[in-house]
C-alpha positions in Angstrom: 22.0 -2.8 -5.0 21.2 -2.4 -1.3 20.2 1.3 -1.0 18.1 2.2 2.0 17.7 5.1 2.5 18.1 6.3 -1.1 21.5 7.2 -2.5 21.8 10.1 -5.0 24.4 10.4 -7.7 24.6 14.1 -8.2 23.4 15.9 -11.3 22.6 19.3 -12.6 20.3 21.6 -10.4 17.0 21.9 -12.2 17.9 19.3 -14.8 16.3 15.9 -15.5 16.8 13.0 -13.1 16.3 9.2 -13.0 15.1 6.7 -10.5 16.4 3.2 -10.5 16.6 0.4 -7.9 15.6 -3.1 -6.9 12.5 -4.7 -5.4 13.0 -7.2 -2.6 9.9 -9.5 -2.7 7.7 -10.0 0.4 6.9 -13.6 -0.6 8.7 -16.6 -2.1 6.3 -17.5 -5.0 8.0 -16.9 -8.3 4.7 -15.8 -9.8 4.4 -12.7 -7.6 4.2 -9.6 -9.8 5.5 -6.2 -9.0 5.2 -2.8 -10.6 6.8 0.5 -9.6 4.8 3.7 -10.0 6.2 7.2 -10.2 3.9 10.2 -10.0 4.5 13.9 -9.5 3.4 15.5 -6.2 4.4 19.1 -6.9 1.1 20.2 -8.4 1.9 19.3 -12.0 -0.8 17.1 -13.5 0.9 14.4 -15.4 -0.1 10.7 -15.8 1.8 8.3 -13.5 4.7 6.4 -14.9 4.5 2.6 -14.4 7.9 0.8 -14.5 8.3 -2.9 -15.2 10.2 -4.9 -12.6 12.5 -7.4 -14.2 13.3 -11.0 -13.1 16.2 -9.9 -11.0 14.0 -7.3 -9.2 15.6 -4.4 -11.0 13.7 -1.3 -12.4 14.8 1.9 -14.1 13.0 5.0 -15.2 13.6 7.1 -18.2 14.7 10.7 -17.6 12.1 12.6 -15.6 11.5 16.3 -15.4 12.9 18.1 -12.3 10.6 18.1 -9.3 9.2 16.0 -6.5 7.8 12.6 -7.2 6.2 9.8 -5.2 7.7 6.3 -5.9 5.3 3.5 -4.9 5.1 -0.3 -5.1 2.7 -3.0 -3.9 4.5 -6.0 -2.4 2.3 -9.2 -2.5 2.9 -11.6 0.3 1.1 -14.4 -1.5 -0.3 -14.7 -5.1 -3.8 -13.3 -4.1 -2.5 -11.1 -1.3 -2.3 -9.7 1.3 -0.1 -6.9 0.3 2.4 -4.4 1.8 2.3 -1.0 0.2 5.7 0.9 -0.1 6.0 4.6 -0.7 9.0 7.0 -0.9 9.1 10.7 -1.8 12.0 11.7 -4.0 13.2 15.3 -4.5 14.5 15.4 -8.1 15.1 19.1 -8.2 18.8 18.5 -8.0 18.9 16.2 -10.9 21.1 13.0 -10.8 20.2 9.4 -10.3 18.2 8.3 -7.3 18.9 4.7 -6.3 16.3 2.8 -4.2 15.7 -0.5 -2.4 12.0 -1.4 -2.3 11.6 -3.9 0.5 9.0 -5.2 3.0 8.8 -3.1 6.1 10.4 -4.0 9.4 7.4 -5.8 11.0 6.9 -7.1 14.6 3.2 -6.4 15.4 0.5 -9.1 15.3 -3.1 -8.7 14.3 -6.1 -11.0 13.6 -9.5 -10.3 12.1 -12.6 -12.1 13.5 -15.8 -12.3 11.4 -19.3 -13.6 11.9 -20.7 -16.5 9.7 -22.8 -14.2 7.6 -20.0 -11.7 6.8 -19.8 -10.9 3.1 -16.5 -10.8 1.1 -14.6 -7.6 2.0 -11.6 -5.4 1.4 -9.5 -4.2 4.3 -7.0 -1.3 4.3 -4.6 -0.1 6.9 -3.8 3.6 6.5 -2.2 6.4 8.5 -4.6 7.6 11.2 -5.4 10.9 9.5 -6.2 9.5 6.1 -9.3 10.8 4.4 -11.0 7.8 2.8 -14.1 8.1 0.7 -17.3 6.7 2.4 -18.6 4.6 -0.5 -17.1 1.6 -2.4 -17.4 3.3 -5.8 -15.7 6.5 -4.6 -13.1 4.4 -2.7 -12.2 2.6 -5.9 -11.8 5.9 -7.7 -9.5 7.1 -4.8 -7.4 4.0 -5.1 -7.0 4.5 -8.9 -4.9 1.3 -9.2 -3.7 -1.7 -7.2 -0.8 0.3 -5.7 -3.0 3.0 -4.1 -2.2 6.4 -2.5 0.7 7.0 -0.1 -1.6 6.8 2.9 -2.0 3.0 2.5 0.5 0.7 4.1 -1.3 -2.7 3.9 -4.3 -4.3 2.2 -6.1 -7.6 1.9 -9.2 -9.2 0.4 -11.2 -11.8 2.3 -14.1 -14.2 1.5 -15.6 -13.2 4.8 -15.9 -16.8 6.0 -12.8 -17.3 8.1 -10.7 -15.8 10.9 -7.6 -14.1 9.4 -4.2 -14.0 11.1 -2.4 -11.3 9.3 1.4 -11.3 8.5 3.6 -9.3 10.7 2.9 -5.5 10.5 5.0 -2.5 11.4 4.5 -1.1 14.9 2.4 2.1 15.0 -0.9 3.8 15.0 -3.3 3.2 12.1 -6.9 3.3 10.9 -8.4 0.1 9.6 -11.0 0.5 6.8 -13.4 -2.3 5.8 -16.0 -2.4 3.0 -17.9 -5.2 1.2 -16.2 -5.6 -2.1 -19.5 -5.6 -4.2 -22.9 -4.0 -4.0 -25.9 -5.7 -2.4 -28.9 -4.8 -4.4 -28.9 -1.1 -5.5 -26.9 0.2 -2.5 -23.2 1.0 -2.7 -21.4 -0.5 0.3 -20.3 1.9 3.0 -16.7 2.2 4.0 -16.2 2.0 7.8 -13.1 2.7 9.8 -11.7 2.3 13.3 -8.4 3.5 14.8 -6.0 1.0 16.4 -2.5 0.8 17.6 -0.1 -2.1 16.8 2.6 -2.9 19.3 5.6 -5.2 19.4 3.9 -7.3 22.2 0.5 -8.8 22.2 -2.0 -9.3 19.4 -4.7 -6.8 18.3 -8.0 -8.3 17.3 -10.3 -6.5 14.8 -13.8 -7.8 15.1 -16.3 -7.4 12.2 -20.0 -7.9 13.1 -23.4 -7.0 11.8 -22.4 -7.7 8.2 -19.5 -5.2 8.3 -21.6 -2.4 9.9 -19.8 -2.6 13.3 -16.0 -2.6 13.8 -14.4 -3.0 17.2 -10.8 -3.5 18.4 -9.5 -5.3 21.4 
């Protein structure tokens, strides 16, 4: 099933609808795990639906109530990350069956992260430039809710803070990079810090983390 953009098999206006499709892995390790999450975005408070992804990459929802939903998936590139984050808004008000292909993004940009020797382990997120990210680690984790995260996130990684990182290819575009130590030091919750950057198809962008993640700079 190679459906990109989505294909819709018509149904009854205002009636229930379904989402089904296939996940195309971003890495080759057979142990890579995928889940597809469906959540309503039309103001109706309902718990997200988490769909299992089977060995052939296929997934399928049960019947869903008419309305708009956000379909999301985290695509691991290696067993412990990094990860691409995939999101697609589906308008289910017309009913029917919506068929999707979840796949890694078209990626041509290059980025590296440089750190100082005393840099603590950290989490890094790439989001849309206008994303409103909480300023403290505990609030950030509540905002993330689960490993898939909100629609603003397109890429994430965790680092031990001890080595230069050459990231996998990333989609061209403008982003904000957010960095935070992934655990508290003493009684203080780590602060989340962000910097805007632009990834292009030519050249390499370097994100430099200094002063124990207090200072972020781009060149």
